[in-house]
Backbone as CSV, one residue per row, in Angstrom:
resi,resn,N_x,N_y,N_z,CA_x,CA_y,CA_z,C_x,C_y,C_z
1,MET,9.861,10.888,20.948,10.457,9.622,20.610,11.919,9.643,21.028
2,SER,12.345,8.605,21.672,13.718,8.581,22.134,14.647,7.865,21.160
3,LYS,14.324,6.645,20.782,15.208,5.860,19.942,14.652,5.795,18.523
4,LYS,15.465,6.199,17.548,15.063,6.118,16.144,16.120,5.343,15.380
5,VAL,15.662,4.390,14.576,16.570,3.603,13.761,16.039,3.580,12.338
6,GLN,16.901,3.921,11.388,16.507,3.860,9.984,16.592,2.406,9.540
7,ILE,15.469,1.887,9.015,15.473,0.495,8.567,15.532,0.383,7.039
8,LEU,15.119,1.435,6.333,15.266,1.478,4.878,15.687,2.884,4.470
9,ASP,16.585,2.954,3.483,16.941,4.245,2.906,16.413,4.290,1.473
10,GLU,16.740,5.327,0.751,16.217,5.491,-0.606,16.560,4.308,-1.508
11,ASN,17.797,3.837,-1.431,18.221,2.718,-2.285,17.505,1.426,-1.929
12,THR,17.350,1.130,-0.645,16.687,-0.122,-0.260,15.185,-0.067,-0.540
13,ILE,14.573,1.115,-0.438,13.168,1.270,-0.818,13.030,0.980,-2.311
14,ASN,13.914,1.552,-3.105,13.874,1.356,-4.553,14.054,-0.119,-4.916
15,ARG,15.001,-0.804,-4.270,15.218,-2.229,-4.545,14.003,-3.056,-4.155
16,ALA,13.386,-2.730,-3.026,12.194,-3.461,-2.585,11.047,-3.286,-3.584
17,LEU,10.858,-2.075,-4.068,9.784,-1.827,-5.032,10.073,-2.484,-6.379
18,THR,11.329,-2.555,-6.772,11.704,-3.254,-8.000,11.386,-4.739,-7.864
19,ARG,11.743,-5.336,-6.729,11.455,-6.755,-6.494,9.957,-7.011,-6.504
20,ILE,9.195,-6.168,-5.817,7.732,-6.305,-5.786,7.165,-6.230,-7.207
21,SER,7.674,-5.324,-8.017,7.198,-5.159,-9.395,7.423,-6.422,-10.214
22,TYR,8.607,-7.018,-10.077,8.884,-8.271,-10.775,7.978,-9.392,-10.266
23,GLU,7.769,-9.451,-8.957,6.920,-10.495,-8.387,5.476,-10.370,-8.885
24,ILE,4.979,-9.151,-8.985,3.612,-8.931,-9.474,3.482,-9.425,-10.911
25,THR,4.439,-9.067,-11.759,4.343,-9.475,-13.168,4.532,-10.985,-13.321
26,GLU,5.399,-11.583,-12.526,5.589,-13.037,-12.601,4.335,-13.775,-12.151
27,ARG,3.790,-13.404,-11.023,2.622,-14.107,-10.482,1.413,-13.993,-11.414
28,ASN,1.273,-12.847,-12.074,0.114,-12.592,-12.928,0.385,-12.829,-14.408
29,LYS,1.549,-13.437,-14.707,1.927,-13.758,-16.090,1.821,-12.537,-17.003
30,GLY,2.416,-11.442,-16.542,2.383,-10.188,-17.287,1.581,-9.143,-16.539
31,SER,1.202,-8.102,-17.265,0.511,-6.989,-16.612,-0.802,-6.617,-17.285
32,ASP,-1.275,-7.462,-18.209,-2.457,-7.112,-19.004,-3.695,-6.797,-18.176
33,ASP,-3.997,-7.590,-17.171,-5.229,-7.409,-16.392,-4.995,-6.750,-15.038
34,ILE,-3.831,-6.151,-14.835,-3.491,-5.579,-13.528,-3.906,-4.120,-13.447
35,VAL,-4.500,-3.764,-12.302,-4.762,-2.378,-11.951,-4.163,-2.169,-10.566
36,LEU,-3.254,-1.230,-10.437,-2.684,-0.896,-9.131,-3.557,0.168,-8.493
37,VAL,-3.860,0.001,-7.202,-4.681,0.977,-6.490,-3.976,1.324,-5.187
38,GLY,-3.529,2.576,-5.088,-2.849,3.041,-3.886,-3.849,3.501,-2.841
39,ILE,-3.624,3.059,-1.596,-4.451,3.502,-0.479,-3.885,4.822,0.010
40,LYS,-4.743,5.845,0.046,-4.295,7.162,0.509,-3.703,7.032,1.898
41,THR,-2.630,7.624,2.218,-1.906,8.647,1.518,-0.643,8.070,0.862
42,ARG,0.165,7.366,1.614,1.461,6.948,1.075,1.397,5.739,0.145
43,GLY,0.277,5.051,0.100,0.124,3.967,-0.863,0.066,4.466,-2.292
44,VAL,-0.368,5.694,-2.474,-0.514,6.250,-3.826,0.848,6.445,-4.502
45,PRO,1.805,7.149,-3.889,3.097,7.276,-4.573,3.811,5.936,-4.728
46,LEU,3.598,5.011,-3.784,4.202,3.687,-3.931,3.600,2.962,-5.135
47,ALA,2.279,3.061,-5.318,1.627,2.438,-6.472,2.149,3.051,-7.770
48,LEU,2.332,4.356,-7.797,2.858,5.014,-8.996,4.283,4.554,-9.308
49,ARG,5.093,4.378,-8.272,6.462,3.910,-8.479,6.475,2.469,-8.997
50,ILE,5.627,1.625,-8.418,5.545,0.231,-8.876,5.056,0.184,-10.320
51,ALA,4.057,0.998,-10.654,3.544,1.035,-12.036,4.654,1.427,-13.010
52,GLU,5.451,2.399,-12.636,6.556,2.830,-13.501,7.531,1.676,-13.746
53,LYS,7.820,0.918,-12.707,8.737,-0.213,-12.845,8.113,-1.331,-13.689
54,ILE,6.838,-1.621,-13.462,6.150,-2.634,-14.270,6.120,-2.204,-15.724
55,ASN,5.888,-0.927,-15.972,5.868,-0.411,-17.337,7.217,-0.607,-18.025
56,GLN,8.302,-0.443,-17.271,9.639,-0.664,-17.826,9.866,-2.151,-18.105
57,ILE,9.399,-3.008,-17.203,9.585,-4.453,-17.358,8.770,-4.982,-18.535
58,GLU,7.509,-4.577,-18.616,6.555,-5.143,-19.567,6.340,-4.294,-20.822
59,ASN,6.909,-3.094,-20.832,6.699,-2.161,-21.949,5.203,-1.911,-22.191
60,THR,4.493,-1.629,-21.099,3.054,-1.370,-21.146,2.725,-0.156,-20.289
61,LYS,1.472,0.167,-20.209,0.989,1.255,-19.353,0.037,0.643,-18.328
62,THR,0.472,0.529,-17.089,-0.336,-0.061,-16.027,-1.179,1.031,-15.371
63,PRO,-2.506,0.863,-15.347,-3.352,1.877,-14.719,-3.162,1.917,-13.204
64,VAL,-3.229,3.138,-12.652,-3.082,3.343,-11.215,-4.267,4.142,-10.701
65,GLY,-4.902,3.618,-9.665,-6.019,4.302,-9.040,-5.662,4.784,-7.646
66,VAL,-6.533,5.638,-7.122,-6.367,6.205,-5.780,-7.607,5.831,-4.983
67,LEU,-7.396,5.240,-3.797,-8.513,4.781,-2.981,-8.526,5.517,-1.650
68,ASP,-9.648,6.202,-1.375,-9.846,6.856,-0.089,-10.755,5.962,0.742
69,ILE,-10.278,5.545,1.904,-11.039,4.615,2.746,-11.666,5.286,3.959
70,THR,-11.634,6.600,3.997,-12.088,7.331,5.179,-13.438,6.857,5.701
71,LEU,-14.430,6.756,4.838,-15.775,6.393,5.298,-15.940,4.906,5.567
72,TYR,-14.914,4.117,5.284,-14.981,2.668,5.490,-14.251,2.217,6.750
73,ARG,-13.584,3.135,7.419,-12.814,2.775,8.609,-13.742,2.409,9.757
74,ASP,-13.342,1.417,10.553,-14.173,1.009,11.676,-13.906,1.845,12.931
75,ASP,-12.946,2.753,12.852,-12.662,3.641,13.983,-13.051,5.084,13.675
76,LEU,-13.901,5.283,12.685,-14.267,6.629,12.223,-14.823,7.489,13.342
77,GLU,-15.739,6.945,14.140,-16.353,7.758,15.180,-15.360,8.190,16.252
78,LYS,-14.277,7.460,16.404,-13.254,7.821,17.382,-12.360,8.950,16.883
79,ASP,-12.140,8.987,15.565,-11.176,9.931,15.001,-11.710,11.340,14.836
80,SER,-12.911,11.476,14.281,-13.365,12.805,13.909,-14.875,12.822,13.732
81,ILE,-15.475,13.903,14.132,-16.913,14.068,13.925,-17.186,14.362,12.455
82,ASP,-16.371,15.205,11.852,-16.498,15.548,10.437,-15.239,15.108,9.692
83,PRO,-15.200,13.852,9.246,-13.991,13.385,8.562,-13.795,14.097,7.235
84,ILE,-12.534,14.259,6.870,-12.210,14.840,5.573,-12.168,13.696,4.575
85,VAL,-13.063,13.728,3.619,-13.154,12.672,2.626,-12.534,13.153,1.321
86,HIS,-11.612,12.351,0.806,-10.985,12.651,-0.474,-11.632,11.753,-1.521
87,SER,-11.328,11.978,-2.745,-11.989,11.205,-3.780,-11.253,9.903,-4.063
88,THR,-12.031,8.923,-4.469,-11.491,7.674,-4.989,-11.500,7.811,-6.502
89,THR,-10.374,7.504,-7.129,-10.262,7.604,-8.574,-9.758,6.278,-9.114
90,LEU,-10.589,5.620,-9.899,-10.179,4.387,-10.558,-10.171,4.666,-12.057
91,PRO,-9.008,4.577,-12.706,-8.875,4.990,-14.101,-9.543,4.046,-15.100
92,VAL,-9.845,2.833,-14.666,-10.503,1.854,-15.527,-11.538,1.101,-14.709
93,ASN,-12.436,0.423,-15.396,-13.392,-0.449,-14.744,-12.618,-1.623,-14.139
94,ILE,-12.831,-1.902,-12.857,-12.064,-2.961,-12.192,-12.726,-4.328,-12.288
95,ASP,-13.894,-4.410,-12.892,-14.557,-5.707,-13.054,-13.646,-6.667,-13.820
96,ASN,-13.486,-7.868,-13.257,-12.665,-8.934,-13.868,-11.198,-8.567,-14.050
97,LYS,-10.719,-7.601,-13.288,-9.298,-7.240,-13.306,-8.639,-7.774,-12.034
98,VAL,-7.331,-7.902,-12.063,-6.569,-8.206,-10.854,-6.182,-6.861,-10.256
99,VAL,-6.764,-6.551,-9.112,-6.474,-5.287,-8.447,-5.404,-5.541,-7.385
100,VAL,-4.314,-4.805,-7.481,-3.261,-4.890,-6.478,-3.371,-3.647,-5.609
101,LEU,-3.845,-3.840,-4.380,-3.878,-2.748,-3.408,-2.458,-2.493,-2.937
102,VAL,-2.089,-1.222,-2.814,-0.731,-0.870,-2.401,-0.820,0.055,-1.193
103,ASP,-0.052,-0.286,-0.145,0.006,0.560,1.046,1.428,0.562,1.583
104,ASP,1.690,1.498,2.496,3.045,1.606,3.028,3.314,0.590,4.133
105,VAL,2.421,0.487,5.129,2.654,-0.394,6.277,1.429,-1.267,6.516
106,LEU,1.663,-2.565,6.687,0.607,-3.490,7.091,0.802,-3.772,8.576
107,TYR,-0.244,-3.511,9.351,-0.157,-3.667,10.799,-1.306,-4.561,11.261
108,THR,-2.421,-4.009,11.679,-3.527,-4.810,12.207,-4.360,-5.456,11.104
109,GLY,-4.348,-4.889,9.916,-5.156,-5.384,8.807,-6.447,-4.607,8.628
110,ARG,-6.747,-3.699,9.544,-8.000,-2.954,9.472,-8.052,-1.986,8.290
111,THR,-6.947,-1.376,7.953,-6.907,-0.485,6.789,-7.179,-1.276,5.515
112,VAL,-6.588,-2.445,5.404,-6.783,-3.274,4.212,-8.228,-3.755,4.128
113,ARG,-8.822,-4.124,5.246,-10.228,-4.540,5.253,-11.110,-3.405,4.758
114,ALA,-10.855,-2.201,5.242,-11.624,-1.037,4.796,-11.400,-0.784,3.305
115,ALA,-10.169,-0.972,2.843,-9.859,-0.767,1.427,-10.589,-1.786,0.554
116,MET,-10.666,-3.021,1.008,-11.381,-4.040,0.228,-12.876,-3.716,0.167
117,ASP,-13.442,-3.233,1.271,-14.853,-2.829,1.264,-15.077,-1.690,0.267
118,ALA,-14.196,-0.689,0.296,-14.320,0.447,-0.620,-14.165,-0.004,-2.063
119,LEU,-13.230,-0.905,-2.296,-12.993,-1.404,-3.643,-14.207,-2.160,-4.177
120,MET,-14.805,-3.000,-3.353,-15.952,-3.803,-3.787,-17.173,-2.931,-4.086
121,ASP,-17.231,-1.744,-3.486,-18.307,-0.812,-3.818,-18.102,-0.174,-5.196
122,ASN,-16.920,-0.383,-5.771,-16.603,0.195,-7.080,-16.525,-0.836,-8.196
123,GLY,-16.798,-2.094,-7.901,-16.757,-3.120,-8.932,-16.488,-4.496,-8.355
124,ARG,-16.332,-5.454,-9.249,-16.087,-6.839,-8.849,-14.811,-7.333,-9.533
125,PRO,-13.671,-7.168,-8.848,-12.414,-7.624,-9.440,-12.359,-9.152,-9.541
126,LYS,-11.540,-9.632,-10.473,-11.278,-11.067,-10.584,-10.524,-11.543,-9.339
127,ALA,-9.609,-10.695,-8.857,-8.825,-11.007,-7.663,-8.332,-9.697,-7.050
128,ILE,-8.119,-9.737,-5.737,-7.499,-8.613,-5.039,-6.221,-9.137,-4.409
129,GLN,-5.120,-8.471,-4.716,-3.826,-8.806,-4.118,-3.351,-7.599,-3.322
130,LEU,-2.401,-7.829,-2.421,-1.922,-6.763,-1.547,-0.413,-6.657,-1.607
131,ALA,0.072,-5.431,-1.862,1.506,-5.134,-1.846,1.763,-4.065,-0.797
132,VAL,2.723,-4.333,0.086,3.077,-3.361,1.129,4.591,-3.200,1.179
133,LEU,5.017,-2.004,1.526,6.451,-1.778,1.692,6.949,-2.446,2.973
134,ILE,6.184,-2.310,4.063,6.575,-2.862,5.360,5.444,-3.703,5.938
135,ASP,5.766,-4.915,6.390,4.831,-5.732,7.165,5.401,-5.829,8.566
136,ARG,4.692,-5.236,9.530,5.208,-5.187,10.900,4.545,-6.178,11.843
137,GLY,3.622,-6.992,11.325,2.986,-8.005,12.170,1.855,-7.432,12.999
138,HIS,1.439,-8.177,14.006,0.374,-7.795,14.961,-1.002,-7.719,14.318
139,ARG,-1.318,-8.673,13.468,-2.610,-8.679,12.794,-3.760,-8.898,13.759
140,GLU,-4.843,-8.160,13.546,-6.095,-8.356,14.271,-7.132,-9.020,13.371
141,LEU,-6.873,-9.024,12.072,-7.754,-9.637,11.085,-6.929,-10.605,10.234
142,PRO,-7.570,-11.623,9.657,-6.810,-12.617,8.882,-6.435,-12.102,7.492
143,ILE,-5.480,-11.178,7.461,-5.039,-10.550,6.209,-3.535,-10.743,6.083
144,LYS,-3.111,-11.132,4.885,-1.695,-11.364,4.623,-1.334,-10.702,3.303
145,ALA,-0.206,-10.040,3.255,0.238,-9.394,2.020,0.778,-10.426,1.038
146,ASP,0.490,-10.206,-0.245,1.026,-11.058,-1.305,2.454,-10.652,-1.659
147,TYR,2.758,-9.363,-1.513,4.059,-8.824,-1.870,4.512,-7.911,-0.736
148,VAL,5.713,-8.181,-0.205,6.220,-7.421,0.944,7.631,-6.934,0.640
149,GLY,7.837,-5.633,0.832,9.175,-5.081,0.673,10.108,-5.544,1.765
150,LYS,9.637,-5.461,3.019,10.455,-5.888,4.156,9.550,-6.254,5.319
151,ASN,9.803,-7.411,5.915,9.140,-7.800,7.157,9.944,-7.223,8.310
152,VAL,9.274,-6.484,9.189,9.945,-5.848,10.313,9.202,-6.218,11.592
153,PRO,9.681,-7.245,12.304,9.028,-7.597,13.566,9.135,-6.416,14.541
154,THR,8.013,-6.044,15.125,7.988,-4.891,16.023,7.250,-5.247,17.300
155,SER,7.423,-4.417,18.306,6.547,-4.476,19.470,5.386,-3.530,19.171
156,LYS,4.300,-3.704,19.895,3.145,-2.840,19.644,3.431,-1.390,20.011
157,SER,4.413,-1.146,20.867,4.718,0.233,21.264,5.591,0.956,20.234
158,GLU,6.239,0.204,19.366,7.089,0.842,18.365,6.248,1.481,17.268
159,ILE,6.831,2.471,16.626,6.162,3.205,15.554,7.016,3.115,14.301
160,ILE,6.366,2.766,13.190,7.047,2.747,11.891,6.606,3.989,11.136
161,LYS,7.551,4.771,10.666,7.249,5.975,9.906,7.879,5.854,8.520
162,VAL,7.021,5.817,7.495,7.482,5.793,6.115,7.443,7.220,5.594
163,LYS,8.557,7.664,5.054,8.633,8.999,4.459,8.978,8.836,2.984
164,LEU,8.164,9.473,2.147,8.364,9.398,0.700,8.542,10.795,0.131
165,SER,9.421,10.924,-0.844,9.772,12.234,-1.378,8.572,12.998,-1.923
166,GLU,7.589,12.302,-2.467,6.417,12.969,-3.028,5.596,13.697,-1.956
167,ILE,5.713,13.273,-0.717,4.937,13.854,0.385,5.835,14.510,1.425
168,ASP,6.943,13.837,1.748,7.783,14.240,2.881,9.153,14.790,2.488
169,SER,9.443,14.888,1.199,10.719,15.402,0.684,11.923,14.516,0.994
170,GLU,11.683,13.270,1.417,12.777,12.320,1.621,12.222,10.905,1.520
171,ASN,13.120,9.950,1.274,12.741,8.544,1.166,13.448,7.756,2.262
172,THR,12.693,7.372,3.263,13.272,6.627,4.371,12.168,5.927,5.150
173,VAL,12.539,4.875,5.852,11.631,4.214,6.783,12.348,4.150,8.122
174,ILE,11.670,4.645,9.151,12.248,4.755,10.487,11.377,3.983,11.471
175,ILE,12.027,3.314,12.398,11.310,2.677,13.504,11.736,3.408,14.772
176,SER,10.755,3.727,15.600,11.078,4.449,16.836,10.217,3.933,17.983
177,GLU,10.666,4.231,19.179,9.938,3.857,20.387,9.585,5.106,21.170
178,PRO,8.405,5.115,21.785,8.072,6.260,22.633,8.959,6.269,23.873
179,ARG,9.094,7.423,24.464,9.945,7.549,25.665,9.395,6.772,26.823
């Protein structure tokens, strides 16, 4: 990669997640029926951070689940003959709940489509909403995030890299271009 530009630092990530947390509670008139579900890998720590903020706002305990979409991806045969499948963990029954899927970057929409398929195999939510830290455009499917930390118009050749302290030992979002 030749050109790298930091588009979010730790403070701006934190502010974006705080705003998203307030927006989720406002839109849903509280947090009673909300279940946050992080899409592996970086959606999980983001969901946990949002839950912590919602808990502070609402003085409640918001359940957080982990969703593995490996077997639901439409590019599975291209990636690996023997995919590594992790577990999906939903702490509560999602039937008639508002499930907020959380991911780091929204791009083509294929990851979200796979996540919705995986989620529907685990129950029938009242509604599914989507929260992402970065929306970079270039949708291939008709999917739109309900909550966005930052819209970052990109070219298809650019790469967005989200780094979170729980996984990468730092909190930053970088955009780069191949050489």
